[in-house]
C-alpha positions in Angstrom: -40.6 27.4 32.1 -37.4 28.6 32.9 -34.7 28.1 35.3 -31.1 29.3 36.9 -28.2 27.4 37.2 -25.4 28.4 39.9 -22.2 27.0 41.4 -22.3 26.4 45.2 -19.7 27.5 47.6 -15.9 26.7 47.2 -15.1 23.3 48.4 -18.5 22.0 48.3 -18.5 18.9 46.2 -20.7 15.6 47.5 -17.9 13.4 46.5 -14.5 15.4 47.3 -15.5 18.1 49.1 -17.6 19.4 52.0 -21.1 18.5 52.7 -23.8 20.5 50.7 -26.5 21.5 53.1 -28.3 23.9 50.5 -29.9 22.8 48.3 -30.4 19.5 50.0 -30.5 17.1 47.4 -31.2 13.5 49.2 -34.9 12.7 49.1 -37.2 15.5 48.6 -35.1 18.6 47.4 -35.3 21.9 49.2 -33.7 24.9 49.4 -33.8 27.6 51.9 -30.6 28.8 53.3 -28.5 30.4 50.4 -29.0 32.3 47.1 -32.4 34.4 48.3 -31.9 36.0 45.1 -32.6 32.7 42.9 -35.2 31.6 45.3 -37.1 34.8 44.8 -36.5 35.0 41.3 -38.1 31.8 40.3 -41.5 30.6 39.9 -43.3 27.4 40.6 -42.5 24.7 38.1 -39.1 26.5 37.2 -36.0 24.7 37.7 -32.8 24.9 39.7 -29.5 23.5 38.4 -26.3 23.2 40.9 -23.0 22.8 40.0 -20.4 21.6 42.5 -17.8 24.1 44.1 -14.3 24.2 43.5 -12.2 21.5 45.0 -8.4 21.7 43.9 -7.5 18.8 41.6 -11.1 17.8 40.7 -13.2 19.0 37.8 -16.5 20.7 39.0 -19.6 19.2 37.7 -23.5 19.6 37.4 -24.8 17.8 40.7 -28.3 18.0 39.4 -31.7 19.6 39.2 -35.0 19.8 40.5 -38.5 22.1 39.8 -39.9 24.1 42.0 -43.1 22.5 43.4 -43.8 24.9 46.1 -42.5 28.0 48.3 -43.4 28.4 51.8 -42.1 30.4 54.5 -38.9 29.8 56.7 -40.9 29.3 59.7 -43.3 26.9 58.0 -40.3 25.1 57.1 -39.1 24.6 60.6 -42.5 23.0 61.2 -42.5 20.6 58.2 -38.7 19.8 57.6 -37.5 19.1 61.2 -34.6 17.3 59.5 -33.7 20.1 57.9 -33.2 22.5 61.0 -29.6 23.7 60.9 -27.5 21.5 63.0 -24.0 20.1 63.1 -23.2 16.8 61.8 -21.2 14.0 63.8 -18.1 15.0 61.5 -18.9 18.7 62.6 -20.0 20.1 59.1 -23.1 22.1 59.1 -26.4 20.3 57.8 -29.9 21.6 57.4 -31.3 24.6 55.2 -34.0 25.7 57.8 -32.0 28.7 59.4 -34.6 29.9 62.0 -35.9 28.5 65.7 -39.4 27.7 66.5 -39.9 31.5 67.4 -38.7 32.8 64.1 -35.2 33.8 65.3 -32.0 33.2 63.7 -30.4 29.4 64.4 -27.1 30.5 65.9 -25.3 28.2 63.4 -26.5 30.3 60.2 -23.3 32.6 59.2 -24.8 34.4 56.4 -25.8 38.0 56.1 -29.4 39.4 55.7 -31.2 37.0 57.9 -34.7 39.0 57.4 -34.0 39.0 53.7 -34.1 35.0 53.8 -37.1 34.0 55.5 -39.4 33.7 52.4 -39.5 31.6 49.3 -38.2 28.3 51.2 -38.3 26.0 47.8 -39.7 22.5 48.2 -38.5 20.7 44.9 -39.7 17.8 43.0 -38.7 15.8 40.0 -35.0 15.9 41.0 -32.5 14.6 38.6 -29.3 14.1 40.9 -25.9 12.5 40.0 -25.1 10.0 42.8 -23.0 7.0 41.7 -19.3 7.0 41.3 -20.1 6.3 37.7 -22.6 9.1 37.3 -20.7 11.6 38.8 -17.3 10.8 37.1 -19.5 11.2 33.9 -20.7 14.5 35.1 -17.0 15.7 35.7 -16.2 14.8 32.2 -18.9 16.2 30.5 -19.9 19.3 32.2 -17.8 21.9 30.6 -19.0 20.3 27.2 -22.4 20.7 28.0 -22.2 24.0 29.6 -20.3 25.6 26.5 -23.1 24.0 24.5 -26.1 25.4 26.2 -24.5 28.9 26.6 -22.7 28.8 23.3 -19.7 30.5 25.3 -16.0 29.1 25.8 -14.5 28.4 29.1 -12.2 26.2 31.0 -14.2 25.9 34.4 -17.8 26.4 35.2 -17.3 30.1 36.5 -15.7 31.3 33.0 -19.5 30.4 31.5 -21.7 31.0 34.6 -20.4 33.6 36.6 -21.3 34.5 40.2 -24.9 35.6 39.0 -26.7 32.7 38.3 -27.6 32.9 34.9 -31.2 32.3 33.7 -31.9 29.4 31.6 -34.8 29.6 28.8 -36.9 26.7 28.1 -34.8 25.1 25.4 -31.8 25.1 27.7 -33.4 23.5 30.6 -34.6 21.0 28.5 -31.2 20.1 27.0 -29.5 20.2 30.6 -32.4 17.9 31.9 -31.9 15.4 28.8 -28.1 15.3 29.4 -28.7 14.8 33.3 -31.1 11.9 32.2 -28.7 10.2 29.6 -26.1 9.9 32.5 -28.6 8.5 34.9 -29.3 6.0 32.2 -25.9 5.3 31.4 -26.1 6.5 28.0 -23.9 9.9 27.7 
């Protein structure tokens, strides 16, 4: 068992910033539009941890994690996850992480580069541990830097100082430590 942890786009925060469309963390977790490097490098059973993007005046936090249950192609995702087809929400923000149309062509709303390189390894997740309530998120904001410093044995004042852009690989002990911490917040103990 291994994993990866990464920081999502600047400004993406489920409580204080923009809508996070990828990974999708409500209901069954999926990941398909962003970070093909992460999606390709991980195997079934591995875990993905997501940190909120920076929003001025608010601490970033580990939003949650999920395990990789299955990998499919983007065209299969188009068929199986119609609700995840890239679209605009009522507030004008993009939602969905399926970036192709029925014929496999790019969705015009997709603004990433390397379309062809992002068509494989659409991830279907399971066993999600997601901080959702105001209380859970507040605890996550307060404790994230302490847990990251502990897991990586590295100093820093913000997640980027510890994680950087490369999405560090996690070993089994690190995955377990982060999951145990998230579970403790979910159960009101951390």
